[in-house]
C-alpha positions as a printed Julia matrix, in Angstrom:
328×3 Matrix{Float64}:
   0.1     0.04   -0.24
   1.31    3.79   -0.8
   0.51    5.59    2.17
   1.59    8.69    0.03
  -0.73    8.17   -2.6
  -3.98   10.59   -2.78
  -6.69    8.71   -4.33
  -9.97   10.89   -4.69
 -13.03    9.11   -5.03
 -15.92   10.66   -7.29
 -19.0     9.24   -4.74
 -22.62    9.16   -5.97
 -25.99   10.57   -4.04
 -29.34    9.07   -4.41
 -32.37   10.47   -5.15
 -33.11   11.09   -1.54
 -29.46   12.72   -0.87
 -28.12   10.12    1.08
 -24.48    8.08    0.0
 -25.42    5.68   -2.88
 -23.35    2.49   -2.21
 -20.84    2.36   -4.87
 -19.64    5.54   -3.03
 -18.85    3.01   -0.49
 -17.24    0.37   -3.23
 -15.19    3.06   -4.31
 -13.78    4.06   -0.41
 -13.03    0.32   -0.12
 -11.17    0.07   -3.25
  -9.29    3.25   -2.53
  -8.08    1.54    0.5
  -6.07   -1.24   -1.3
  -4.09    1.29   -2.61
  -3.34    4.4    -0.26
  -4.07    5.74    3.18
  -4.92    8.98    1.82
  -8.74    8.92    0.65
 -10.29   11.78   -0.12
 -14.34   11.77   -1.87
 -15.78   14.28   -3.88
 -19.71   14.83   -3.53
 -21.98   16.88   -5.67
 -25.57   17.55   -5.6
 -28.02   18.03   -3.17
 -27.6    16.49    0.17
 -23.78   16.17   -0.26
 -22.72   18.03    3.21
 -24.77   15.45    5.18
 -23.63   12.52    3.15
 -20.17   13.4     4.0
 -20.07   12.56    7.14
 -21.41    9.32    6.0
 -18.58    9.04    3.68
 -15.91    9.84    6.79
 -17.54    6.63    8.66
 -16.77    4.45    5.57
 -13.14    5.2     5.33
 -12.95    8.43    3.34
  -9.9    11.24    5.23
 -11.41   14.26    3.88
 -14.94   15.3     1.86
 -14.91   17.43   -0.56
 -18.62   18.8    -1.17
 -20.91   21.21   -3.89
 -24.83   21.76   -3.45
 -24.75   24.04   -6.49
 -27.99   24.18   -8.02
 -25.82   23.18  -11.23
 -25.16   19.58  -10.09
 -28.85   18.5    -9.42
 -31.21   16.26  -11.88
 -27.94   14.79  -12.86
 -26.66   17.59  -14.93
 -23.54   15.46  -16.65
 -21.74   18.48  -18.08
 -21.75   20.84  -14.94
 -20.9    17.33  -12.84
 -17.55   16.7   -15.3
 -16.94   20.38  -15.3
 -16.57   20.05  -11.19
 -15.29   16.83  -11.3
 -12.21   18.2   -13.61
 -11.5    21.58  -11.38
 -11.75   19.14   -8.28
  -9.32   17.12   -9.44
  -6.8    19.76  -10.5
  -7.21   21.22   -7.12
  -6.4    17.76   -4.9
  -3.76   16.8    -7.59
  -4.81   12.63   -6.77
  -2.6    10.29   -8.33
  -5.69    8.11   -8.99
  -9.32    8.76   -9.44
 -11.72    6.08   -8.88
 -15.44    6.56  -10.53
 -18.01    4.25  -10.6
 -19.23    2.46  -13.69
 -22.97    3.45  -12.99
 -25.22    5.08  -15.48
 -23.82    8.6   -14.28
 -20.09    7.18  -13.7
 -20.59    5.84  -17.91
 -20.72    9.38  -19.42
 -18.42   11.23  -16.76
 -15.43    8.69  -16.33
 -14.39    9.12  -19.97
 -15.01   12.92  -20.31
 -13.02   13.65  -17.2
  -9.81   11.48  -18.61
 -10.18   13.39  -21.36
  -9.94   16.45  -19.59
  -7.14   15.93  -17.87
  -5.1    14.46  -20.76
  -4.96   10.64  -19.36
  -6.16    7.08  -19.93
  -8.95    5.58  -18.83
  -8.93    1.99  -17.18
 -12.89    0.99  -17.67
 -14.98   -1.63  -16.16
 -12.69   -2.38  -13.41
 -13.1    -5.69  -10.58
 -10.29   -4.92   -8.79
  -6.93   -2.52   -7.99
  -3.63   -3.34   -6.34
  -0.31   -1.78   -6.34
   2.77   -2.91   -8.15
   6.35   -2.17   -6.91
   6.45    0.83   -8.5
   4.13    2.44   -7.01
   1.5     2.17  -10.01
  -1.8     1.14   -9.39
  -2.83   -2.14  -11.4
  -5.79   -2.28  -12.37
  -8.02   -5.63  -13.28
 -10.77   -5.79  -15.79
 -12.46   -8.89  -17.41
 -11.61   -8.79  -20.82
 -13.06  -11.25  -23.94
 -16.48  -11.8   -22.35
 -15.41  -12.7   -19.0
 -13.13  -15.18  -20.03
  -9.94  -13.6   -19.05
  -8.92  -10.75  -16.65
  -6.32   -8.5   -17.73
  -4.26   -6.7   -15.4
  -3.29   -2.83  -16.69
  -1.27   -0.01  -15.46
  -1.2     3.54  -16.97
   2.01    5.43  -17.39
   0.14    9.13  -16.66
  -1.08   10.59  -13.19
  -3.77   10.9   -12.43
  -4.94    7.1   -13.31
  -8.58    7.08  -13.62
 -10.24    4.02  -12.77
 -14.14    2.97  -13.53
 -14.9     0.13  -11.25
 -17.89   -2.32  -11.91
 -20.4    -2.14   -8.97
 -20.87   -4.65   -6.49
 -17.54   -6.2    -7.58
 -16.13   -4.94   -3.6
 -18.0    -4.83   -0.36
 -17.83   -1.23    1.82
 -15.99   -1.24    4.64
 -17.68   -1.57    7.89
 -19.04    1.96    9.06
 -17.31    3.27   11.57
 -19.51    6.34   13.79
 -16.39    6.76   15.5
 -14.22    7.93   12.96
 -13.47   11.38   12.27
 -12.93   13.27    9.19
 -13.15   16.84    7.59
 -16.2    17.34    5.44
 -15.86   20.68    3.24
 -17.09   22.7     0.9
 -15.03   23.1    -2.14
 -14.33   26.38   -4.3
 -15.82   25.35   -7.65
 -16.51   28.1   -10.78
 -19.52   26.87  -12.21
 -21.26   28.86  -15.13
 -24.83   28.02  -16.5
 -23.39   28.05  -19.95
 -21.37   24.48  -19.15
 -24.84   22.61  -19.51
 -25.33   22.15  -23.08
 -28.29   19.02  -22.38
 -31.44   20.42  -20.56
 -33.54   17.83  -18.72
 -37.04   18.23  -19.96
 -38.96   15.58  -17.91
 -37.86   13.04  -15.36
 -40.14    9.66  -15.01
 -39.44    7.54  -11.77
 -40.6     3.84  -12.37
 -42.17    2.25   -9.77
 -40.13   -0.26   -7.9
 -41.4    -3.42   -6.55
 -39.68   -4.83   -3.72
 -35.57   -4.43   -3.54
 -33.43   -3.18   -6.42
 -31.95   -5.97   -8.43
 -28.59   -4.94   -7.4
 -29.45   -4.72   -3.82
 -31.28   -7.17   -3.31
 -29.81  -10.06   -1.0
 -31.48  -12.41   -2.66
 -32.01  -12.93   -6.68
 -34.22  -15.53   -8.44
 -32.7   -15.55  -11.99
 -34.2   -16.67  -15.43
 -33.21  -18.27  -18.53
 -34.16  -18.93  -21.83
 -34.92  -22.2   -20.69
 -38.18  -21.35  -18.89
 -39.59  -21.7   -22.82
 -41.7   -18.29  -22.67
 -42.92  -15.12  -20.63
 -46.31  -17.32  -19.96
 -44.0   -18.89  -17.51
 -42.93  -16.11  -15.74
 -45.75  -15.56  -13.12
 -44.58  -18.84  -11.44
 -41.05  -17.2   -10.63
 -42.16  -13.79   -9.85
 -44.71  -15.77   -7.22
 -41.52  -17.76   -6.19
 -39.15  -14.07   -5.73
 -42.12  -12.81   -3.53
 -42.37  -15.94   -1.66
 -38.73  -15.71   -0.85
 -38.4   -11.86   -0.44
 -36.05  -11.67   -3.56
 -35.65   -9.74   -6.54
 -36.31  -11.01   -9.71
 -33.4   -11.61  -12.39
 -32.88  -12.57  -15.79
 -30.24  -13.59  -18.55
 -29.59  -11.45  -21.65
 -31.61  -14.08  -23.69
 -34.86  -13.43  -21.6
 -34.65   -9.53  -22.05
 -33.59   -9.8   -25.71
 -36.95  -11.78  -26.14
 -38.91   -9.27  -24.77
 -39.88  -11.17  -22.07
 -38.55   -8.74  -19.27
 -37.1    -5.41  -19.78
 -33.63   -4.69  -19.6
 -33.46   -3.27  -16.01
 -34.11   -7.43  -15.07
 -30.62   -8.31  -16.62
 -27.79   -9.92  -14.76
 -24.32   -9.92  -16.96
 -21.8    -8.27  -18.91
 -24.3    -5.73  -20.51
 -26.75   -6.1   -17.58
 -26.46   -5.41  -13.66
 -23.61   -6.93  -11.5
 -24.87   -8.13   -8.15
 -23.57   -9.72   -4.88
 -26.37  -11.45   -3.22
 -26.41  -13.43   -0.82
 -28.19  -16.09   -2.45
 -28.31  -16.5    -6.38
 -30.88  -18.73   -7.3
 -31.04  -19.74  -11.28
 -33.2   -21.62  -13.23
 -32.96  -22.42  -16.94
 -30.01  -20.09  -17.3
 -26.68  -22.17  -18.45
 -24.19  -19.89  -17.41
 -22.26  -18.17  -20.28
 -19.48  -16.33  -19.83
 -21.14  -12.8   -20.33
 -24.09  -13.57  -17.48
 -21.33  -14.9   -15.27
 -19.51  -11.88  -15.36
 -22.38   -9.88  -13.42
 -22.91  -12.67  -11.14
 -19.16  -13.06  -10.01
 -19.41  -12.13   -6.18
 -22.59  -13.78   -5.59
 -22.13  -15.17   -2.39
 -23.53  -18.67   -2.78
 -24.98  -19.35   -6.36
 -27.32  -22.5    -6.72
 -28.29  -23.31   -9.89
 -31.27  -25.75  -11.98
 -30.8   -27.04  -15.48
 -31.87  -30.02  -16.99
 -28.23  -29.81  -19.05
 -25.65  -31.42  -16.53
 -22.87  -30.2   -18.49
 -24.02  -26.63  -18.63
 -21.44  -24.14  -17.4
 -23.25  -22.67  -14.48
 -22.76  -25.31  -12.62
 -19.12  -25.06  -12.14
 -19.72  -21.79  -10.75
 -22.5   -23.27   -8.42
 -22.5   -24.03   -4.71
 -25.26  -26.32   -5.19
 -26.76  -27.73   -8.72
 -29.92  -29.37   -9.63
 -29.9   -31.71  -12.45
 -33.71  -31.46  -13.89
 -36.58  -29.56  -15.96
 -37.46  -26.61  -14.25
 -40.98  -27.8   -14.22
 -40.72  -30.6   -12.15
 -38.55  -29.18   -9.56
 -40.09  -25.95   -9.12
 -43.36  -27.31   -7.4
 -41.29  -29.78   -5.13
 -39.39  -26.62   -4.17
 -42.43  -24.24   -3.67
 -43.55  -27.08   -1.06
 -40.18  -26.96    0.51
 -40.49  -23.38    1.01
 -43.79  -23.65    2.56
 -43.02  -26.92    4.95
 -40.27  -24.22    6.4
 -42.84  -21.56    7.09
 -41.61  -19.51    4.37
 -45.02  -18.47    2.4
């Protein structure tokens, strides 16, 4: 660990102004390469959320609640992040590969005239005090280790690949407003309307239990059985890309390389073969339990428990077992 290296975490806030989970994950990643962790929080609620970031391991939190930084104004966020990075002069900048981070990270790297390493799942420090970023390549079939030779090293981390450090309420750190010069002219795109989709149950990427279905369930007419199972187990419903591409479920349900990354305590899959693109989204699941009629399918290699059988025959017995256990 390099104690003299400054890591700047560009955190995110939820719609309610609290600290988004990706911020804690990024702070945990930063702790693997340095003891000097600074965090940038932008938008309404940043000052209050700053104390949460300190409890999770940040030494100093820079905040701004400028009105231009609300409503996911990406132009203003890029400008603010650039100004903050120039003031702080970090050796490494960590951004989440989220809806916001996908836009922010490449634009910030361009502004700083440095390379960007995308979709990383781990970081470390080499013998030359450079940050080594690990990312999946070839659809998750291999891992590449990359080192940038120019500071700051800008790294976009895949969500749900690292657990946040335990919160320590006794931790002390500085939370202070950073001086930024933001002009309305920086905004090239204006938000006309925002439509919030109704969320039933826990968000897929935050769920402790996920019940996921693949193309092998045969058709959308069979989805209600799994929706009922997920509700019974207090789980979120997920799906493979094949299910989403077929139009059986919305893209927001997709788990995988081009979908969402999840890290549940239990990942229960039905009729999912376990292609590398899908497994890339659930590598941090604590326990994978798979049901598939093909004994040679890839997902059994990654599962803690597996059931070889047709889902139509296994599901009724599984549901009955849950009922016997008082789960209904």
